[in-house]
N, C-alpha and C positions, 0 to 999 in steps of 0.2 A: 504494500500500500504506500502511495506517495502522500506525505503529510502536506497540509495546506501551506505551511510556512515555507515549503520548498518552491512554490509556484513563482514568487517574485524573483528568485534567483534564476529560475529557468527563463523567465521573460528577459531578464537582464543579459544573460548569456546569448539569447537569441538576438537581442538588440545589438550587442557587441559584434556578433557575427555579421550582421548587416553592415555595420559601420566599417568593418575591416575588409569587406568584399569589394573587389574592383567593380566599377559600374558596368563595364563591358561583360562581366561574368554573371550579371544578374539574369535570372530567367523571368523575363517580364511578359505578362499577359494582362489585358484589361480586366480589372477586378474592382470590386466595391463600387464607389461612386462613379468612376469612369465607365465601368461596364454598364451601369444603369443609364448613364447619359447616352452611350452608343446605342443601346436598345431603344431608348426613346427616339433618338435621331432616325433609326431605321423605320420605326412606326410612323413618324412624321412624313418621311419620304414616300412610304407606301401609300399613306392616306392621300397624298397629292399625285399619285399615279407615276411615281418615279422608281424605276426598277433598279437603276444603278446605285450601288453603295460604294463609296470611296474605300481605297486601301489605306487603312490607318496603321502607322508604325511609330515606334518610339525613337526619339532623337534627343539631342541636348537642348537646344533652344534656338530661336524662338519657335512659336507655332508657325506652320506654313504649309502651303500646297506647292509641290514641285511644279514649276512652270510647264504647262501643257501635258500634264500627266494626271492620273487618277489617284496619286499618292499624297497623303496628308501626314505631316510630322506632328506628333504630340510630345511635349516635354516628358522625358522618362519618369520624372518624379511625380507625375500624376497617375502612374500606372496602378497604384494601390494606395490604401489609406495610410500604411506605415511610411512610405516614402513621401506621401503628400503632407503628413504631419511634420516630417522633418523639414520639408520645404517651407511650410507655413511658419515654422519657428525660426528658421535660420536664413531664409532666402526670400521667397515671394509666395503669396497665397492666392488661390482662386476659389470662389464659392462654386457650388454645383450649378447655380444659375449662370455664372460667368463662363464656366466650361461649356455649357449648352450653347450659349451665344456664339462662342468662338467656333465650336463644331459646326454650327449652321453656316457661319460665314465661310469656313474652309471647304465645307461640302459644296457651297455655291461655286467656288473656284473649280473644284474637281468635276462637277457636273457640266460647267461651262466648257471645260477642256474635253471631257469625254464625248459630248455630243457636238463639239465644235460650233457652239452657238456663236462664238465671237466672229465667225466667218460670214454670218448672215448679214444681208444688207439692212434689214430692219433693226438688228442688234446694233450695228454701227450707227444707224441714224439716231438711236436713242442714247447710247452710252459713249460713242466716239470710237476713235481708232485704237484697236487693241495693241497694235505694234508701237504705239507711242512710247518713248523711253520713260522708264520709271524715274521720277525726280528723287534726288537725295533728300531734299526737304521741299515741302509743298506749301503754297499759299492757299488760303481758303477765304470764301465769303461767308461770314458767320450768319448772315441773315438770309442766305439762299434757301428757297423752297423747292429747288430742283433735285435735291439729294436727300435720301433718308438718313436717319441717325440711329445707329445701332451700337457698333463697337465704340462709337462716339462717347458713350456713357461709361466705358470701363477702361479709359486710358488712351484712346485714339481719337482725339477731337476731329470731327468733320472728315472722317477717314474716307468716306465715299467720294470726296473731292480730290483724292490723291491721284487716281488713275482710272480710266474706263473699266479695267478689270476689277478694281476694288469697288467701283460704283455698282457693278452688277452683283458682286458677292454680297455687299451690304444690302442691296435691294432684295436679293434672293432670301437672305436671312430673315429680314422683316416679314416677307411674304410667307415663309415657312413656319415662323414662330406662331403657334396656336394662340398665344396670349397677346399678340401685337395689335389686334383690332385695326389693321392697316386701312381698311375702307373708311373707318370713322376718323381715326387719328390723323390721316393724311388727306382728308376730304378737301381741304383748302390749299394743299400743296400741289399745284397743277403739274409741275415737272416730275416730282417724285411719284405722284399718283399714276401718271401715264406709264412710268416704268414698271410699277407694281402691277398694273393691269396687263401690261405686255407679258410679264412673266406668268401671270395667272392664265392668260390666253394660251400661251405655249404649252403649259403643263396640264391644265385642267380641261381645256376645251379641245385643243389640237392633240393633246396627249402624245407629244413627240418622244416621251421618255418611258413609255410602257414596256419597252424592250431594252435590254442591255445593249450598248454599242458593240459592234463586232471587234473593233480594234481600239484598245486603250493602252497607252504606255504606262508602265509603273516604274518607280524609282525609290530607292531608300537612301538618298544622299544625306549624310549627317546622322546616320544611325547611331544609337547609343553604344553599339558594339565597338565603336572607335574611341570611347571615352576611357582612357587609361587610369586615372586616379581612383582611389577607393571612394566609397560613399562619404566617409568622414572627411577626406581631403577635398572632395567636390564641394561640400557645404561648409568647409573650413571650420569645423566645430571642434578641432583639436587645439585650437588656440584660445587664449583668453581675450576678453574684450579690450580693444585698443583704448588707451586713456584719452585719445583725441576725439572719441565719440561725442563728448560734451560739446566741443567746439563745432563739430559737424551738425549736431542737433540744433544749436542756436542759429547757425546759418540757414539751415533748412526751414526753421520756423519763420525766419524773416522772408524767405522766398515764398513759402506757402503759409501765409498768415491765416489765423482763424477767420472763417467766413460765416456770416449769419445763415441760418437754415433757410431763410426766405429769399436768398440771392440766386435762385435757379438751380438747375441740376449741377452736381459736383462730381468729380472723379477722384479716385484715390491717387495720391501722389506716388506711392510705390509702384503702381501699375503704369502710371505716366512715365516714370523713369525707365521701367522695364521695357516699354514699347519704343522708347527713343534711345535705348542703350547703345545700339550700333552707331547712331548719329553722334551721341556724346563721346563715345570711345574714339571715333574717327577724329573728332575735333580736338580732343585732348592729345592724342598721339601726334597730330599735325602741328599743334602749337608748342608742344613740349618735346624737344628733340630727344631727350634721354628717357622718355617715358616708355615703359614696357607694357604691352597690351594686356598681359595677364595681371599685372599690378593695377592697371586702370580698371579692369573688370572687377577685381576684388574691391576696389574703392567704390565703384558704382553699386555693387551688391550691399556694401555697408550703408550707403545712402538709402537704398530701398528698404532695408531692415529698419532703419531709424524712422523713416516715413511711416512704415506699417505700425511700429510700436507706438508712435505718437499720433496715429490716426490723422495724418496730414492730408489735405485735399486741395484741389485746384479747379478753377473754372475752365471749361474747355476752350472758351474764347480767348483765354490768356496764354494759350500754348506757346506762341512764338516768343513773347517776352520772358516767360518762365524758362524756356530753353536757353535764351541768351544769359539770364542770370545764373543758371546752373553751370554753363560753360565758364563764366568769369570766376565764380566761387570755386569750382572744381579745379581750375587751372592753378589757383593759389594753393589749394589743399594738396594737389599732387606734387607741386614743386616742393612743398614742405616735407612731404613724404620722402622725396628723393634726397633732400638734405639730411633727413633723419637717418636714412640708410647709410649715408656717408659717415 
């Protein structure tokens, strides 16, 4: 018989085993909350007469659909609740609702590619030229009624305005979401409503996706199988908290000051930084000659954690100015880190 007092020790040993295992050696399958989300997504697609289901695989980050393939990358730390809890505590967190929103968006990309919708003349007439280069940073019109707002509310302000491909994926996600009430909520948004009706016409009336496409490319670029560090090393939980955290916290609170609840929809600052991590990383490496990308990534992760712990938020329409402030403050911080290392 195993005595009850032994159970905590068993759990601790199991936890230590996870921490010391290399990420690439993990046997990952969708489980727990993620599995529930994928099942829900499949039901939503079937209800809208879409037979194709994207190929989801685990990678490092960020989320994404490989260009013109049916493959969607999900961060490996969302595979099950054990890894997800680690990420929530030491890195970045996603609620089940936020995971569903991103899954719908990425499914929109995969379905667009699988059925080659972007080659249609009517698609181009509404969304624009698919082959248009992706901007490194995009300007937006905050008052525009021609674009839906979906990932807009979880860290990607006015994301539909970034590129025609993103415009379609965002519109598809709103249309697919059973709780969106798009006919009512976008009734006065002429441009956005036209796009929503176009998607509804394609899939519900013309039923162009009732059969799986014959030829779909798949790809697993960036698979977690290429991540060499251990789980503990990846989340950097073998180290103590840096004493400079206090300074970082003060600066972040100045960038993301407390905003009254009645000032419109807000987004979490940690997800805001997460979604612009590549841009911030490129800026810092460009401006600081001796900056190492891995150190910059560690620094940005620290900022995300601080924002999460302090529940910092930002208004979507302030995205541009907040990015500028982050680059300025981060340049100062990273330079100090380099001097500290010396």
